[in-house]
N, C-alpha and C positions, 0 to 999 in steps of 0.2 A: 504493500500500500504506500509506504514511504517512498519506495523507488518510483512508483507510478506518479506520485505527486511531484517528485523531483523532476522527472522527465517532462511532465506537463508544464511545470514552471519554466524549464529551459526552453521548451517550444514556444511558450507564450512570450517569453522575453525576446526570443529570436524574431518572432512576428512583429513585436512592438518596435524593435530596432529597425527592421526593414521598413515599417510604416513611417517611422519618424524620419529616416533618411530619405525616403521617397518624397514625403511632403516638404521636407526642408529644401530639397533640390528643386521641387516644383515652385515653391514660394521664395526661392533665392532672390535676393535683391539684385537688381541690374548693376552692371559696372558703370559707374559715372565717369566718363572720360572727358577731361578738359583739354581741348585742342586750341592752343594759342594761335593767333593770327597776326594782324597788324591793325592799323587804324581803319575804321569803317569808311573813311574818305579815300582809302586806297583801292585801286582796282583789283589788287591782289587779295583783298579781303574776301571777295566773291569766290575765289578758288577754294579756300578753307570751308566756307559755308556750303559749297557744292559737295565737297567730300563728306562733311558731317551729315548732310541730307541723305546721301547714298548709304552710309553706315547705319543711320537710325532706321531707315526703311528696310534694310536687310536684316536687322536684328532687333525688332521691336520688343521692348521689355527685357532684353538681354544686355544690350549696350546702349547707353544714352550719351551721345556726344553733345557737349556744349561748347560753342565757339567763344573764346575769350578774346576780347579786343585788347591789344597790347600796343606798346610804343614802337614795335618793330622787331626785327629778327635777332639782333644782338640781345635785346631784352628777353626774347624767347629762350635763348641759350642760358641766360642767367636764371630765368624762371625754372628751366629744366634742372639746373644744378640744385636749386632750392626745393624742388618738388612741388611747386605751386601750379604747374601744368603737367600733363602727361606727355604731350607731344606739341610740336610746333615747327613751322618752316623757318629756315635760315639759309644763308648761302653756304655752299660746301666749303668755301675758303674759311669762313668764320667758324663753321662747325669743326673743321680739321684743326684750326688753331686752338679751339676750346678743348677738344679731345686730346691733342698732343701736348698741350701746355706751352704754347709759343705765342709770340706777339703780345696781345693784350692779356693773355692768360699765361704768361711766362711762369714756368715752374708750378702751375696749378692745373694739371691735366684733369679733365672730367672723364674718367674711364667708365662711367655709368651711361655715357651717351651712346645711342644706337641709331641706325637709319631704317626707315620704312621702305624707301624705293629710290631710284636714281635721281628723280627730279627733272628740272627743265631749265633751258637757257632763257634768260630774260634780259632786256636792255635796261640800262639806267640812262634816262634822258637828261641832258644838261639843258636847262631852260633859261632863257634870258629875255628881258623885255626888249621889244624892238627899239624903243627910244634910247636904250642904254648904248646902242651901237656895238654891242658885243657880238662878234661873229666867229671868233676862234677861242679855243680853250685858254690860250695864253692871255686873252683879253680879260679874263677873270682876275688877273693880278690886281690886288688892292681894292677890288670892287666888292660892294656889299653882297653877301651870299648867304642865303638861309641854310643853316646846318641843323640837322635833326639828330641830336645825340641819342644813342641807344638803338639806332636802326642799323641794319646791316648795310643798306645802301649808303648811309652816312659814313659807316666804318670804311667801306671800300673807297668812297669818294675822297675821304680825308687822306687815306694812304696813297691814292692815285695822285692827288695834287702834290702831296709831299714828295713822291717819287720823281715827278717831272719838274719840281722846283717852282711851283706856282703857289702864291700865298694870297688867297682871297681874304676879304674882311668878313670873317664868319660872324653871323648873327644867330645865336642859339635859340631855337624855338621848336615847338612840336610839329608833327605832321599836319595836324588840322589847321594850325596857324599859318603855315608857309604859303598856301595858295592865297590867303587873304593878304599876307604881306606883299606878295607879288602884285596883286591887283591894286593895292593901296600905294605902291611905289616905295615901300619901306626898304625893299631889297631889289637889287638889279638882277639877281639870278637865284636859281634853285636847282635841284636834281630830283628825279623821281623814277623809281623802278616800276616796271610793268609795261606790257606791249602797247596797248592803246589805253593808257591810264586815264581814269575818270577825273582825277584832280587836274591833270594838264588840260583836258577838254574843258573843264570848268574855267580855268584861267584864260584859255584861248577864246572862250565865248565872250569874255569881258575886255580883252585887250589884244594887241598884236604882239606876238612873241617870236623868238628865234629858237629852234632846236639846234643847239651847237654840236657839230660833229667832232669826233676825235679823229686822229690820223694814225696811220700805221707806225709812223716814226715815234709818236708820243707813246703808243702802246709798247713798242719795242724798248723804249727808254725805261718805262715803268717796270717792265718785266725783268730787265737787267738788275734793277735795284731791289725788287721784291719778286723773285721767281715764283711762278705758279699762282699768283694772286690776281692778276689782271687779264681780262678777256675782252673781246670785242665781237660785234655781230653787225650785219647790214640790216637796216630798217628800210622798208619800202616807201617810195613816193606816195603821198596821200595818207600816210598813217595819221598825221595831223595836218591841218591847213598849212602850217609853217614848213612842212617837209615837202618840197617841190620835186625832189629827185631822190633816188636811192642814196643813202649815206651811211657812214660807219658810226656806230654808237658803242660806248662803253657797255659791257655786259657782265653778268655773273650767272652762276648756276645755283638755283634754289632747290633744296630738297626738304623733306619733312623728317625731323628727328624725334626720337622717342626715348623715354627713360628705360633703362635695362630692367627695372623692377616691375614694369607693367607685365601682368601675367601673359605667358606665351600664347594661351588660347585666345585671349582678347586681341593681341596683335595679329595672330593668324587670321581671325575673322575680319579684322579691319582691312588687312592687305587683300584678302580674298574678295571682299565686297568691292574695293576700288578696282582691282584687276578685272573682275567680271563686268564692271560698268565703265571701264576707262574710256571706251570709244564714245559713249553717249555723254560722258562728263566733259570730255575734251572739246567736243564739237562746238558748243556755244561760247567757250572761254578762249579768247584770242591768245592770251599769254600761254596757256597750256597747249593749245593747238600749234602755235608757231614754235614753241619750245620742245615739241615732240615728247611730252610727258608720258604718252601711252607706251613708250619703250622703257618700261619701269626698271628692268634689270639691265638691259643694254646700255642705258644712259649711265648707270652706276659704273660700268666698266669704261665706257667712252670718256666720261668726265674725270676718271681717276679718283673716285670717292675714297677718302681716307678713314671714314668712320664706318665700322662694320655694321652689317644688318643686325636687326634684333633676331633672337632665336626663333620667335614665332614667324617672322618673315622668311627666314631660311627654310623652315619646315614647309611653308606653303610653296615657295618657289621651287624647291626640290620635288615636291609632289607633282607639279605641272611640267617637270622636265627641264627646268632652267638650270644652266651650268653656273654655279656660284664660285668665283675665284677664291682661293685660300685666304687672301687678304681681307675679304669681306665676310668671312665666317668668324663670329665672335668666339672668344676663348671658352665660353660656357657650353658651346656646341662641339661635341666630339666628332 
């Protein structure tokens, strides 16, 4: 009798445990994923919003992505270090500097930084008011120039000007204030990342501007001083009213970085959702379309990404037959 009661208790306990685990799994709280972006006035903000929409639609009640407005991409790298966001875009140059502990992060490497995908090439437009008479990069010497500290585009532009020996009269301000400063005549020039950027369109609707081209000679000079940091691309005539012919623009590669401690299954699902919807996502977004974002693994190799993929991303890419170079496999993946 005692033995029967003991067996009955064991069976009852086993059933209870199964039921508890079943319902705890069913009612598990969704993973709340904070995706850093940039200012809402930037055309690049729409890219992160599009990604968030795809992920939320793919995993309703499982993953909830919230887009966090930030001051820009260098700020995203700092937020990733501190754990206030789970992921966010930044240039691959700044991401590498943070991961390796060089330049602004000298001797402070962030080895918890990981990458989701290869990213995309995007221009940084140098904007000047028409009345300023600025037509060449060299003409920015001593002129009032809006500078957005904490942004990756600002980080790149400051290093670029430094490398070519140009010293504008920097006026520190936020991304949102810079277009207003241009329209009010407070500054002669500014810079803005993004293919057909909304902030530049806003300025151009109010005043005549010049989109100042870079030259191959200036880019070569900058690369000699700071190898691997400076890139260029051709923007087409008609991109803005001020662009009357194809011209060379400063450019950088933007990728999306993520913290190592985000669960592998969460990152796996995020990468899967974007991969499966990449064509539809890229089509209406000029920056992603022109930057070839949909080549998510190929771009990582082509652009020489220095920050390894997240383990969850590696798992997904391997499952679909993508060849991941050894340097992009993180140490936690065997």
